[in-house]
C-alpha positions as CSV (number, residue, x, y, z in Angstrom):
1,M,0.0,0.0,0.0
2,S,2.2,2.8,-1.2
3,G,-0.5,5.4,-1.3
4,W,-1.7,4.9,2.3
5,D,0.2,7.4,4.5
6,E,0.1,10.4,2.1
7,G,-2.4,12.6,3.7
8,A,-4.9,12.0,0.9
9,I,-8.5,12.6,1.9
10,Y,-10.8,9.6,1.8
11,Y,-14.5,10.1,1.6
12,S,-17.4,8.0,0.5
13,D,-20.3,9.3,-1.5
14,Q,-23.1,7.0,-0.5
15,A,-25.6,8.2,-3.2
16,Q,-23.4,7.2,-6.1
17,S,-21.8,4.0,-4.7
18,L,-23.3,0.9,-6.2
19,G,-22.3,-1.2,-3.3
20,D,-20.3,-3.7,-5.3
21,G,-16.9,-2.8,-3.8
22,S,-15.7,-1.1,-7.0
23,G,-15.4,2.3,-5.2
24,G,-12.5,1.0,-3.2
25,L,-10.6,0.0,-6.3
26,A,-11.1,3.3,-8.0
27,D,-10.0,5.0,-4.9
28,Q,-6.8,3.0,-4.8
29,S,-5.9,3.7,-8.4
30,A,-6.5,7.4,-7.7
31,S,-4.2,7.2,-4.8
32,T,-1.4,5.5,-6.7
33,N,-1.8,8.1,-9.5
34,H,-1.5,10.7,-6.8
35,S,1.6,9.1,-5.4
36,I,3.2,8.8,-8.9
37,L,2.4,12.5,-9.5
38,Q,4.2,13.3,-6.2
39,K,7.2,11.2,-7.4
40,F,7.4,13.0,-10.7
41,K,7.3,16.3,-8.9
42,E,9.9,15.2,-6.5
43,F,12.1,14.0,-9.5
44,I,11.9,17.4,-11.3
45,R,12.5,19.3,-8.1
46,S,15.3,17.4,-6.5
47,F,17.2,15.3,-9.1
48,E,20.8,16.4,-9.0
49,T,23.7,15.4,-11.3
50,D,26.5,16.9,-9.2
51,K,26.3,18.5,-5.9
52,N,23.7,21.2,-5.9
53,V,23.2,21.0,-9.7
54,F,19.5,20.5,-10.5
55,P,19.3,20.2,-14.3
56,Y,15.5,19.8,-14.6
57,R,14.6,22.7,-12.3
58,E,17.0,24.9,-14.2
59,S,15.9,24.0,-17.6
60,L,12.2,24.5,-16.6
61,L,13.0,28.0,-15.4
62,H,15.0,28.8,-18.6
63,N,12.5,27.3,-21.0
64,A,9.0,27.0,-19.5
65,K,7.5,25.4,-22.6
66,H,9.1,22.0,-22.7
67,L,11.4,19.8,-20.7
68,L,13.7,17.2,-22.0
69,V,13.8,14.2,-19.7
70,D,16.4,11.4,-19.9
71,L,14.9,8.0,-19.0
72,E,18.3,7.0,-17.5
73,D,18.1,9.8,-15.0
74,L,14.5,8.8,-14.1
75,H,15.7,5.2,-13.6
76,A,18.5,6.4,-11.3
77,F,16.0,8.4,-9.3
78,D,13.3,5.8,-8.9
79,A,13.5,2.4,-10.7
80,D,9.7,1.9,-10.7
81,L,8.9,4.9,-12.9
82,P,10.5,4.1,-16.3
83,P,8.8,0.6,-16.6
84,K,5.5,2.3,-15.9
85,L,6.2,5.0,-18.6
86,R,7.2,2.3,-21.0
87,S,4.3,0.0,-20.6
88,S,1.5,2.6,-20.5
89,P,2.9,5.9,-21.6
90,A,-0.6,7.3,-22.5
91,D,-1.6,7.2,-18.8
92,Y,1.6,8.4,-17.1
93,L,2.8,11.0,-19.5
94,P,-0.1,13.4,-18.8
95,L,0.7,12.9,-15.1
96,F,4.3,13.8,-15.8
97,E,3.3,16.9,-17.7
98,N,0.9,17.9,-14.9
99,A,3.6,17.5,-12.4
100,A,6.0,19.7,-14.4
101,G,3.3,22.4,-14.7
102,Q,2.7,22.3,-10.9
103,V,6.4,22.5,-10.1
104,L,6.8,25.4,-12.5
105,A,3.9,27.2,-10.9
106,N,5.5,26.7,-7.4
107,L,8.9,27.8,-8.6
108,K,7.6,31.0,-10.2
109,T,5.8,32.1,-7.0
110,K,8.9,31.7,-5.0
111,I,10.7,34.0,-7.3
112,A,7.9,36.6,-7.2
113,G,7.7,36.3,-3.4
114,N,4.0,37.0,-3.1
115,E,3.3,35.1,0.1
116,G,-0.4,35.6,0.0
117,Q,-0.9,33.8,-3.4
118,L,1.5,30.9,-3.3
119,E,-1.1,28.6,-5.1
120,E,-2.4,31.4,-7.3
121,P,-0.5,31.1,-10.6
122,V,-2.3,28.7,-13.0
123,P,-0.1,25.6,-13.8
124,E,1.0,26.1,-17.4
125,D,1.2,23.3,-20.0
126,V,4.7,21.9,-20.1
127,Q,5.6,19.4,-22.9
128,I,7.7,16.5,-21.7
129,L,10.1,15.2,-24.3
130,L,11.7,11.8,-23.5
131,T,15.1,10.6,-24.7
132,S,17.0,7.4,-23.9
133,K,20.3,5.7,-24.8
134,E,18.7,2.3,-25.7
135,D,18.9,0.8,-29.2
136,S,16.2,1.6,-31.6
137,V,13.9,-1.2,-32.9
138,S,13.5,-2.0,-36.6
139,M,10.4,-0.6,-38.2
140,R,9.6,-4.1,-39.5
141,S,9.5,-5.7,-36.1
142,L,6.8,-3.3,-34.8
143,G,3.8,-5.6,-34.3
144,A,0.6,-5.8,-32.2
145,Q,2.5,-6.5,-29.0
146,Y,3.9,-3.0,-29.1
147,I,0.6,-1.2,-29.3
148,S,0.3,1.7,-26.8
149,K,3.8,1.0,-25.5
150,L,6.8,3.3,-25.8
151,V,9.0,2.5,-28.8
152,K,12.2,3.9,-30.3
153,I,12.8,3.8,-34.0
154,A,15.2,5.4,-36.5
155,G,14.7,6.5,-40.0
156,I,14.7,9.3,-42.6
157,T,11.8,11.7,-43.0
158,I,10.4,11.8,-46.5
159,A,7.4,14.1,-46.2
160,A,6.0,16.6,-43.8
161,S,2.4,17.9,-43.9
162,R,1.1,21.3,-43.1
163,V,0.5,22.3,-39.5
164,K,-3.1,21.7,-38.4
165,A,-4.9,22.7,-35.2
166,K,-6.0,19.9,-33.0
167,A,-8.6,20.4,-30.3
168,T,-7.6,19.1,-26.8
169,Y,-11.0,20.1,-25.3
170,V,-14.1,20.4,-27.4
171,T,-16.9,22.6,-26.0
172,V,-20.3,21.3,-27.0
173,M,-23.7,23.0,-26.5
174,C,-27.1,21.4,-26.4
175,K,-29.4,22.6,-29.1
176,N,-32.4,22.5,-26.9
177,C,-31.5,23.8,-23.5
178,R,-28.2,25.7,-24.2
179,N,-26.5,23.5,-21.7
180,V,-22.6,23.6,-22.2
181,Q,-20.2,20.7,-21.7
182,R,-16.5,20.2,-22.2
183,V,-15.4,17.0,-23.8
184,P,-11.8,16.0,-23.7
185,C,-10.1,14.8,-26.9
186,R,-7.8,11.9,-27.2
187,P,-4.3,13.0,-28.1
188,G,-2.7,12.0,-31.3
189,L,-4.9,11.2,-34.3
190,G,-7.9,10.2,-32.2
191,G,-11.2,12.1,-32.0
192,A,-13.5,13.2,-29.2
193,I,-16.2,10.9,-27.9
194,V,-19.3,13.1,-27.5
195,P,-22.1,11.7,-25.3
196,R,-25.4,10.8,-26.9
197,T,-27.7,12.5,-24.4
198,C,-27.9,15.8,-22.6
199,N,-27.9,15.4,-18.8
200,H,-30.3,18.3,-18.3
201,I,-33.4,17.0,-16.4
202,A,-36.5,18.4,-18.0
203,Q,-38.9,20.4,-15.8
204,A,-42.6,20.0,-16.0
205,G,-44.0,21.5,-19.2
206,E,-40.5,21.6,-20.8
207,E,-39.9,19.3,-23.7
208,P,-37.1,16.9,-23.0
209,C,-33.8,17.2,-24.9
210,P,-33.6,14.9,-28.0
211,I,-30.9,12.3,-28.5
212,D,-27.7,13.6,-30.0
213,P,-28.4,17.2,-29.1
214,W,-24.9,18.5,-29.1
215,V,-23.4,21.2,-31.4
216,V,-19.6,21.9,-31.3
217,V,-18.7,25.5,-30.4
218,P,-15.3,25.8,-32.1
219,D,-14.4,29.3,-30.6
220,K,-14.6,28.1,-27.1
221,S,-12.5,24.9,-27.6
222,K,-8.8,24.6,-26.8
223,Y,-6.3,23.8,-29.5
224,V,-2.7,22.7,-30.0
225,D,-0.6,22.5,-33.2
226,Q,-0.2,19.2,-34.8
227,Q,1.7,17.9,-37.8
228,T,2.1,14.5,-39.5
229,L,5.4,13.3,-40.8
230,K,6.3,10.2,-42.9
231,L,9.3,8.3,-41.6
232,Q,11.0,5.8,-43.9
233,E,13.5,3.2,-42.9
234,N,17.2,4.1,-43.3
235,P,18.4,2.8,-46.6
236,E,21.1,0.7,-45.0
237,D,18.5,-1.2,-42.8
238,V,16.3,-2.3,-45.7
239,P,16.8,-6.0,-46.6
240,T,18.0,-6.7,-50.1
241,G,15.3,-6.5,-52.7
242,E,12.6,-5.2,-50.4
243,L,10.9,-1.9,-50.6
244,P,11.5,0.4,-47.7
245,R,8.6,0.6,-45.2
246,N,7.3,3.9,-44.0
247,M,5.5,4.9,-40.9
248,L,3.1,7.8,-40.1
249,L,4.2,10.0,-37.2
250,S,2.2,12.7,-35.5
251,V,4.0,15.5,-33.7
252,D,2.4,18.2,-31.6
253,R,3.1,21.5,-29.8
254,H,6.8,22.4,-29.8
255,L,8.0,19.7,-32.2
256,V,6.0,21.0,-35.1
257,Q,8.0,22.5,-38.0
258,T,11.3,21.5,-36.5
259,I,11.8,18.7,-39.0
260,V,12.4,19.2,-42.8
261,P,12.1,16.3,-45.2
262,G,15.4,14.5,-45.7
263,T,16.5,14.6,-42.1
264,R,17.6,11.5,-40.4
265,L,15.9,11.0,-37.0
266,T,15.7,8.8,-34.1
267,I,12.3,9.1,-32.3
268,M,10.7,7.9,-29.1
269,G,7.0,7.6,-29.4
270,I,3.8,5.8,-28.4
271,Y,2.8,3.2,-31.0
272,S,-0.9,3.7,-31.4
273,I,-3.7,3.0,-33.8
274,Y,-6.3,5.1,-35.5
275,Q,-9.3,4.5,-37.7
276,A,-8.3,5.4,-41.2
277,A,-10.7,7.9,-42.8
278,N,-11.0,6.1,-46.2
279,S,-10.8,2.6,-44.9
280,S,-14.6,2.1,-44.4
281,A,-15.2,2.0,-48.1
282,N,-12.5,-0.6,-48.8
283,H,-13.1,-2.9,-45.8
284,K,-16.8,-3.3,-45.5
285,G,-17.5,-5.0,-42.2
286,A,-13.8,-4.8,-41.1
287,V,-14.7,-2.7,-38.1
288,A,-11.8,-3.8,-35.9
289,I,-9.0,-3.0,-38.4
290,R,-7.0,0.0,-37.5
291,Q,-4.0,1.7,-39.0
292,P,-0.9,2.1,-36.9
293,Y,0.9,5.4,-36.3
294,I,3.4,6.7,-33.8
295,R,2.7,9.6,-31.5
296,V,6.1,11.3,-31.0
297,V,7.2,12.1,-27.5
298,G,10.9,12.8,-28.3
299,I,13.1,13.5,-31.3
300,E,16.8,13.3,-31.7
301,E,18.4,14.3,-35.0
302,A,21.0,11.7,-35.9
303,N,24.3,13.5,-36.3
304,D,26.6,10.6,-37.0
305,A,25.1,10.1,-40.4
306,N,24.5,13.6,-41.7
307,S,26.9,16.5,-41.8
308,R,24.3,19.1,-41.0
309,G,24.6,19.1,-37.2
310,P,27.8,19.4,-35.3
311,A,28.9,15.8,-34.8
312,A,30.3,14.8,-31.4
313,F,33.9,13.8,-31.6
314,S,35.7,12.5,-28.5
315,P,39.0,14.3,-27.5
316,E,41.0,11.2,-28.3
317,E,39.6,11.1,-31.8
318,I,40.4,14.8,-32.3
319,E,43.9,14.2,-31.0
320,E,44.4,11.3,-33.5
321,F,43.0,13.4,-36.4
322,K,45.4,16.3,-35.6
323,K,48.3,13.9,-35.3
324,F,47.5,12.4,-38.7
325,A,47.1,15.8,-40.3
326,A,50.4,17.0,-39.0
327,Q,52.3,14.2,-40.8
328,P,54.3,15.4,-43.8
329,D,52.8,12.8,-46.1
330,A,49.2,13.0,-44.9
331,Y,48.0,13.8,-48.4
332,K,49.6,10.7,-49.8
333,N,48.3,8.5,-47.0
334,L,44.8,9.8,-47.5
335,C,44.9,9.1,-51.3
336,S,46.1,5.5,-50.5
337,K,43.1,5.0,-48.3
338,I,40.7,5.9,-51.2
339,A,39.4,2.8,-53.0
340,P,42.3,0.6,-52.0
341,S,40.9,-2.3,-54.1
342,I,41.5,-0.3,-57.3
343,F,44.9,-0.4,-58.8
344,G,46.5,2.7,-60.3
345,H,44.5,5.7,-61.3
346,E,46.4,7.9,-58.7
347,D,45.1,11.1,-60.1
348,V,41.5,10.0,-60.1
349,K,42.0,9.0,-56.4
350,K,43.4,12.4,-55.6
351,A,40.5,14.0,-57.3
352,V,38.0,11.9,-55.4
353,A,39.7,12.7,-52.2
354,C,39.4,16.4,-53.0
355,L,35.7,15.9,-53.8
356,L,35.1,14.2,-50.5
357,F,36.7,17.0,-48.5
358,G,35.3,19.9,-50.6
359,G,36.4,23.5,-50.8
360,S,34.8,26.2,-48.6
361,R,31.6,27.9,-49.3
362,K,31.7,31.7,-49.4
363,S,29.0,34.2,-48.9
364,L,29.7,37.6,-50.4
365,P,28.6,40.9,-48.9
366,D,25.9,41.3,-51.6
367,G,24.3,38.0,-50.7
368,V,25.8,35.9,-53.5
369,K,26.9,32.5,-52.5
370,L,29.8,30.8,-54.2
371,R,29.8,27.0,-54.1
372,G,32.5,25.1,-52.4
373,D,31.7,21.6,-53.7
374,I,33.8,20.0,-56.3
375,N,32.2,18.1,-59.2
376,V,34.1,15.4,-61.0
377,L,33.3,13.6,-64.3
378,L,34.9,10.3,-65.2
379,L,34.7,9.5,-68.8
380,G,36.1,6.5,-70.5
381,D,36.2,2.9,-71.5
382,P,34.2,0.2,-70.0
383,S,35.8,-1.9,-67.2
384,T,38.1,0.9,-65.9
385,A,36.6,0.8,-62.4
386,K,34.5,4.0,-62.8
387,S,31.4,2.6,-61.0
388,Q,33.6,1.1,-58.3
389,F,34.8,4.7,-57.5
390,L,31.2,5.8,-57.3
391,K,30.3,2.9,-55.0
392,F,33.3,3.6,-52.8
393,V,32.3,7.3,-52.5
394,E,28.8,6.4,-51.7
395,K,30.0,4.3,-48.8
396,T,32.6,6.8,-47.5
397,A,30.9,10.2,-47.9
398,P,29.0,11.3,-44.7
399,V,25.8,11.7,-46.9
400,A,25.6,10.1,-50.3
401,V,23.0,9.1,-52.8
402,Y,23.7,6.8,-55.7
403,T,21.5,6.9,-58.8
404,S,21.9,5.6,-62.3
405,G,21.3,7.8,-65.3
406,K,18.9,5.8,-67.3
407,G,16.6,5.0,-64.4
408,S,16.3,8.5,-63.0
409,S,14.1,11.3,-64.2
410,A,14.4,15.0,-63.7
411,A,11.7,14.9,-61.0
412,G,13.4,12.1,-59.2
413,L,16.7,13.9,-59.2
414,T,15.4,17.3,-58.1
415,A,12.0,17.3,-56.5
416,S,8.5,16.2,-57.3
417,V,5.1,17.6,-56.3
418,I,2.8,14.9,-54.9
419,K,-0.9,15.0,-54.1
420,D,-1.7,13.9,-50.6
421,S,-4.3,11.2,-50.8
422,S,-6.2,12.1,-47.6
423,T,-6.2,15.9,-47.6
424,R,-6.0,16.3,-51.4
425,E,-3.3,19.0,-51.0
426,F,0.0,19.2,-52.8
427,Y,3.3,18.8,-51.1
428,L,6.9,18.6,-52.1
429,E,9.0,15.5,-52.0
430,G,12.7,16.0,-52.4
431,G,14.6,13.9,-54.8
432,A,18.1,12.6,-54.8
433,M,19.8,16.0,-55.1
434,V,17.9,17.4,-52.1
435,L,18.2,14.3,-49.9
436,A,22.0,14.5,-50.4
437,D,22.2,18.1,-49.3
438,G,25.7,18.5,-47.7
439,G,27.0,15.3,-49.3
440,V,27.7,13.7,-52.6
441,V,25.4,12.5,-55.5
442,C,26.9,9.7,-57.6
443,I,25.4,9.5,-61.0
444,D,26.3,6.5,-63.0
445,E,25.7,6.2,-66.8
446,F,25.6,9.9,-67.1
447,D,25.6,9.9,-70.9
448,K,22.5,7.7,-71.1
449,M,20.3,10.3,-69.3
450,R,17.7,12.0,-71.4
451,P,18.9,15.6,-72.3
452,E,15.9,17.2,-70.7
453,D,16.7,15.4,-67.4
454,R,20.3,16.4,-67.6
455,V,19.3,20.1,-67.8
456,A,17.6,19.7,-64.4
457,I,21.0,19.2,-62.8
458,H,22.5,22.4,-64.3
459,E,21.1,24.7,-61.6
460,A,21.9,22.3,-58.8
461,M,25.5,22.0,-59.9
462,E,26.4,25.7,-60.1
463,Q,23.9,27.7,-58.0
464,Q,23.4,24.8,-55.6
465,T,19.6,25.4,-55.4
466,I,16.7,23.7,-57.0
467,S,13.8,26.0,-57.8
468,I,10.4,24.7,-58.5
469,A,7.2,26.1,-59.9
470,K,4.6,23.4,-60.2
471,A,1.0,23.0,-59.0
472,G,0.9,26.3,-57.2
473,I,4.1,25.7,-55.2
474,T,6.9,28.1,-56.0
475,T,9.9,27.5,-53.9
476,V,13.6,27.1,-53.8
477,L,15.2,24.1,-52.2
478,N,18.9,23.8,-51.1
479,S,21.1,21.2,-52.7
480,R,24.6,21.8,-51.6
481,T,26.0,18.7,-53.2
482,S,29.0,17.5,-55.0
483,V,28.4,15.6,-58.2
484,L,30.5,12.6,-59.1
485,A,29.4,11.3,-62.6
486,A,30.6,8.5,-64.7
487,A,30.0,8.3,-68.4
488,N,30.9,6.3,-71.5
489,P,31.8,7.9,-74.8
490,P,28.9,7.7,-77.4
491,S,30.5,4.8,-79.3
492,G,30.9,2.8,-76.1
493,R,34.7,3.0,-76.2
494,Y,37.1,5.9,-76.3
495,D,38.0,6.3,-80.0
496,D,41.4,7.9,-80.6
497,L,40.6,8.5,-84.3
498,K,37.8,10.9,-83.4
499,T,38.0,14.4,-82.3
500,A,37.5,15.3,-78.6
501,Q,34.2,16.8,-79.5
502,D,32.8,13.5,-80.8
503,N,34.2,11.5,-77.9
504,I,32.8,13.7,-75.2
505,D,29.3,13.8,-76.4
506,L,28.0,16.2,-73.7
507,Q,27.1,19.8,-74.0
508,T,29.5,22.6,-73.2
509,T,27.1,24.0,-70.6
510,I,27.3,20.9,-68.5
511,L,31.0,20.3,-69.1
512,S,32.0,23.7,-67.8
513,R,30.2,22.9,-64.5
514,F,32.5,20.0,-63.8
515,D,35.7,21.0,-62.1
516,L,37.7,18.0,-63.2
517,I,37.1,15.8,-66.2
518,F,39.1,12.6,-66.4
519,I,39.4,10.6,-69.5
520,V,40.0,7.1,-68.3
521,K,41.5,4.9,-71.1
522,D,42.1,1.2,-71.0
523,I,45.7,1.2,-72.3
524,R,47.0,-2.1,-73.5
525,M,50.5,-2.4,-72.1
526,Y,52.2,-5.6,-71.3
527,S,53.8,-4.6,-68.0
528,Q,50.8,-2.8,-66.7
529,D,48.4,-5.5,-67.7
530,K,50.5,-8.0,-65.7
531,I,50.5,-5.9,-62.6
532,I,46.8,-5.2,-62.8
533,A,46.1,-8.9,-63.3
534,S,48.2,-9.9,-60.3
535,H,46.5,-7.2,-58.2
536,I,43.0,-8.3,-59.1
537,I,43.8,-12.0,-58.5
538,K,45.4,-11.0,-55.1
539,V,42.2,-9.1,-54.2
540,H,40.0,-12.1,-55.1
541,A,42.3,-14.6,-53.3
542,S,42.5,-12.6,-50.1
543,A,38.8,-11.6,-50.1
544,E,37.8,-15.1,-48.9
545,A,40.3,-15.1,-46.1
546,N,39.1,-12.2,-43.9
547,H,35.6,-13.1,-42.8
548,G,35.9,-10.9,-39.8
549,D,36.1,-7.7,-41.8
550,S,35.9,-5.5,-38.7
551,K,39.3,-3.9,-39.5
552,V,38.2,-2.8,-43.0
553,S,35.0,-1.3,-41.7
554,K,37.0,0.4,-38.9
555,E,39.3,1.9,-41.5
556,E,36.4,3.0,-43.6
557,N,34.6,4.5,-40.5
558,W,37.8,6.3,-39.6
559,L,38.0,7.9,-43.0
560,K,34.3,8.9,-42.8
561,R,34.8,10.5,-39.4
562,Y,38.0,12.3,-40.5
563,I,36.2,13.7,-43.6
564,Q,33.4,14.8,-41.4
565,Y,35.7,16.4,-38.9
566,C,37.6,18.3,-41.6
567,R,34.4,19.5,-43.2
568,T,33.0,20.9,-39.9
569,Q,36.2,22.3,-38.5
570,C,38.2,23.7,-41.3
571,H,37.4,26.4,-43.9
572,P,40.6,27.4,-45.6
573,R,41.3,30.6,-47.6
574,L,43.9,31.3,-50.2
575,S,47.1,33.1,-49.1
576,D,48.3,36.1,-51.1
577,A,51.3,34.4,-52.6
578,A,49.1,31.5,-53.7
579,S,46.6,33.8,-55.4
580,N,49.3,35.4,-57.4
581,V,50.6,32.1,-58.6
582,L,47.1,31.1,-59.5
583,Q,46.4,34.3,-61.4
584,N,49.4,33.8,-63.6
585,N,48.6,30.2,-64.2
586,Y,45.1,30.9,-65.3
587,V,46.1,33.7,-67.8
588,K,48.7,31.3,-69.2
589,I,46.2,28.5,-69.7
590,R,43.8,30.8,-71.4
591,Q,46.6,32.0,-73.7
592,D,47.5,28.4,-74.6
593,M,43.9,27.5,-75.4
594,R,43.5,30.6,-77.6
595,R,46.7,29.8,-79.5
596,Q,45.5,26.2,-79.9
597,A,42.1,27.3,-81.2
598,N,43.8,29.7,-83.7
599,E,46.1,26.9,-85.0
600,S,43.4,24.3,-85.3
601,G,40.7,26.6,-86.4
602,E,38.1,25.2,-84.0
603,A,37.2,25.7,-80.4
604,A,38.3,23.1,-77.8
605,A,35.7,20.5,-76.7
606,I,36.1,21.5,-73.1
607,P,36.0,25.3,-72.6
608,I,38.4,26.9,-70.2
609,T,36.3,29.6,-68.4
610,V,36.3,31.5,-65.1
611,R,34.5,28.5,-63.7
612,Q,37.7,26.5,-64.2
613,L,39.6,29.2,-62.3
614,E,37.2,28.8,-59.4
615,A,37.6,25.1,-59.7
616,I,41.4,25.4,-59.1
617,V,40.6,27.6,-56.1
618,R,38.3,24.9,-54.7
619,L,40.8,22.2,-55.3
620,S,43.5,24.2,-53.4
621,E,41.1,24.7,-50.5
622,A,40.3,21.0,-50.4
623,L,44.0,20.1,-50.4
624,A,44.5,22.5,-47.5
625,K,41.5,21.0,-45.7
626,M,43.0,17.5,-45.8
627,K,45.8,18.7,-43.6
628,L,43.5,20.8,-41.4
629,S,45.3,24.0,-42.3
630,H,43.4,27.2,-42.5
631,V,45.4,28.7,-45.3
632,A,45.8,27.3,-48.8
633,T,49.5,27.7,-49.7
634,E,51.4,27.9,-53.0
635,E,52.2,24.2,-53.0
636,N,48.4,23.5,-52.7
637,V,47.8,25.7,-55.7
638,V,50.7,24.0,-57.7
639,E,49.2,20.5,-56.9
640,A,45.7,21.7,-57.8
641,T,46.9,23.1,-61.1
642,R,48.7,19.9,-61.8
643,L,45.5,17.9,-61.2
644,F,43.6,20.3,-63.4
645,T,46.1,20.0,-66.2
646,V,46.3,16.2,-65.9
647,A,42.5,15.9,-66.0
648,T,40.6,18.6,-67.8
649,M,43.3,20.1,-70.0
650,D,44.4,16.7,-71.1
651,A,40.8,15.9,-72.0
652,A,40.5,19.2,-73.9
653,K,43.5,18.3,-76.0
654,S,42.7,14.6,-76.5
655,G,41.6,13.0,-79.7
656,I,42.9,13.9,-83.1
657,N,42.7,17.4,-84.4
658,Q,41.8,18.0,-88.0
659,Q,45.0,19.7,-89.0
660,V,47.5,17.3,-87.3
661,N,50.4,19.2,-89.0
662,L,49.4,18.0,-92.4
663,T,52.2,18.1,-95.0
664,P,51.0,19.2,-98.5
665,E,51.6,15.7,-99.8
666,M,49.4,14.1,-97.1
667,A,46.7,16.7,-97.8
668,N,46.9,15.8,-101.4
669,E,46.6,12.1,-100.7
670,I,43.6,12.7,-98.5
671,K,41.9,14.7,-101.3
672,Q,42.5,11.9,-103.8
673,A,41.1,9.4,-101.3
674,E,38.0,11.6,-101.0
675,T,37.5,11.7,-104.7
676,Q,37.8,7.9,-105.0
677,I,35.3,7.4,-102.1
678,K,32.8,9.7,-103.8
679,R,33.3,7.8,-107.1
680,R,32.8,4.5,-105.3
681,I,29.6,5.4,-103.4
682,G,26.7,7.2,-105.2
683,I,24.6,9.6,-103.3
684,G,22.1,7.8,-101.1
685,N,23.9,4.4,-101.5
686,H,25.7,2.6,-98.8
687,I,28.6,0.2,-98.6
688,S,30.3,-1.7,-95.8
689,E,33.3,0.2,-94.4
690,R,35.5,-2.9,-94.6
691,K,34.7,-3.5,-98.3
692,L,35.4,0.1,-99.2
693,I,38.8,0.2,-97.4
694,D,39.8,-3.2,-99.0
695,E,38.9,-1.9,-102.5
696,L,40.8,1.4,-102.1
697,T,43.8,-0.3,-100.6
698,R,43.9,-2.6,-103.7
699,M,44.2,0.6,-105.7
700,G,47.4,1.4,-103.7
701,M,46.1,3.8,-101.1
702,N,47.2,3.9,-97.5
703,E,44.5,2.7,-95.0
704,S,45.1,5.4,-92.5
705,T,44.7,8.0,-95.2
706,I,41.4,6.5,-96.2
707,R,40.2,6.5,-92.6
708,R,41.3,10.1,-92.2
709,A,39.4,11.1,-95.4
710,L,36.3,9.4,-94.0
711,I,36.6,11.3,-90.7
712,I,36.9,14.6,-92.5
713,M,33.9,13.8,-94.7
714,H,31.9,12.8,-91.7
715,Q,32.7,16.1,-90.1
716,R,31.5,17.9,-93.2
717,D,28.3,15.8,-93.0
718,E,29.0,14.2,-96.4
719,V,28.8,10.6,-95.2
720,E,27.0,9.0,-92.3
721,Y,27.8,5.9,-90.3
722,K,25.1,3.3,-89.8
723,R,24.9,0.0,-87.8
724,E,27.6,0.7,-85.3
725,R,30.0,2.2,-87.9
726,R,29.9,-0.9,-90.1
727,L,28.0,0.7,-93.0
728,I,28.8,4.0,-94.6
729,L,25.9,6.0,-96.2
730,R,26.7,8.9,-98.6
731,K,24.4,11.9,-98.1
732,A,23.6,14.6,-100.6
């Protein structure tokens, strides 16, 4: 009998007692409720962490609206309370909030010091938010045994509704006798249960009140804010080949509008059920079937996965990171940690490292923002480990989304407008570029994307926003992402006989948005092939051996944490000397390109613009960030320029140019070959390329000359290739 000696007043109301002994039971439950209320008040008042430090009292005084309670503290104070909260939260949470309101009222009067009105101030509503250190349950394991219990689940929000007002008390009035009654509403998505009859007893000559006489008076009712969210499983928790499940969440009061779609959350909530509005039509007679949802009583944003919040690093970790960054060869070590299973491609690995660390974002005084993220395009032959790089980045980057070009549409990459089935209103659902805000988007098969979908990425890549005007919604979403794209040349392989323009079959507008463009060729060299083969066989042979791959994941995890630490802590700027070096380099590169254009008579496939200058700045900053230095020095600029030259400049100069220093004799030969080709194929006819070359070589011509003549005719649009370049069609 815990509630016996508490000074509660016991009374018996003989008129109402039915004499079956149930009165005693109700009395006892009331007394236990009272004792638990006292315990909760005691906990808020007198729980101390250190000597004379009362965290909950302090936080109530600082922020009177809500109180964050740790279940571990509650357990330390009284081991009976948390199990009760867990098993029937709907009963005990209101008690807890009540207790907090009363404590707050008492605390306030003591400050005011009005002795006469110690009980005067009305207890305000305080929202209790729970948090705990326990592991979260999987969304798939939530079953009937969890209903109306406290659960903890993790996931990623995919949609948020508008804020609605939810009545806590409904005031109803009788149509007949104007009698007024207050009916409490169930919290969450439940409604109010209005009594059928009016309890007014009719006097003589008065007509009795009919059944269902109540009319709701909306102005006199009390409301709180409420919002519904959709929580989807974290992508890494979904079993292979399954669709991710999602769960409806309802948040109220101070939690509304704190969550934007795309945030990763861990929530504590009450697993409850509601009668779906449209279910009656589908399930005729299925009265007892209810939809589950979760009433949220505590939210934590997961910081380990996303780079939006400041992640918690332990001092030992920070010490280790600084020690690593202080080594002279930190840059080399980092690049060796990137995709260790891929042999060679040193420069690509360095570029990927720069992309993971990123430059620094700048906001100018006039409100213009300059992007700090680095975009890289890998273009080249099949089987040169392009997709492996993408997969590695997806695993290592703090936030990453992997999509393939053919299967993704413009709306799926940017954002789509969706009509809500229940409320019939439109809401936005962010696509891949929005979900990866603050991270990396990996796009594979970039060349297979439809051109109108590729245009959707333009804005996201340079301005780092996605603006939408659809279905009455006009808005701008942030997408501060780096893009890592992999593409094949149009003919499947990189063809050295073609010009760079034909090999890189992408528009200039999108190419200038990539900071680094790598042309990855599959070079056939005996020595290199041998090394690569032995490397691959070694990887396959040793892969079976380490079943306990904890070391690998630890290494990966370390890299992830280091990248995250660098991104949050370090925002380097160029030093003066470095900026001078950079200026001269840029002017020189532009001059070279101009000279090359004048000599060859046509513009380069990859333009060198001011964007490329900014690209080198970003690369230098990323290189400085790897060493946790706050200034980008000259050597950073030199290395960045080298990377840029190896990648983009090399790509711009690749392929054959038309006038590859043609001697007059060669030009003459090519002309003759052209005449012979025109003689051989009539306009509108076609011939197989092999046959044509055989016939002309029999006439004593050189095969390479014939091929060159064909390329030049193709550029002038006089011939056209059909059937994977096997047939040649002569056009008018």
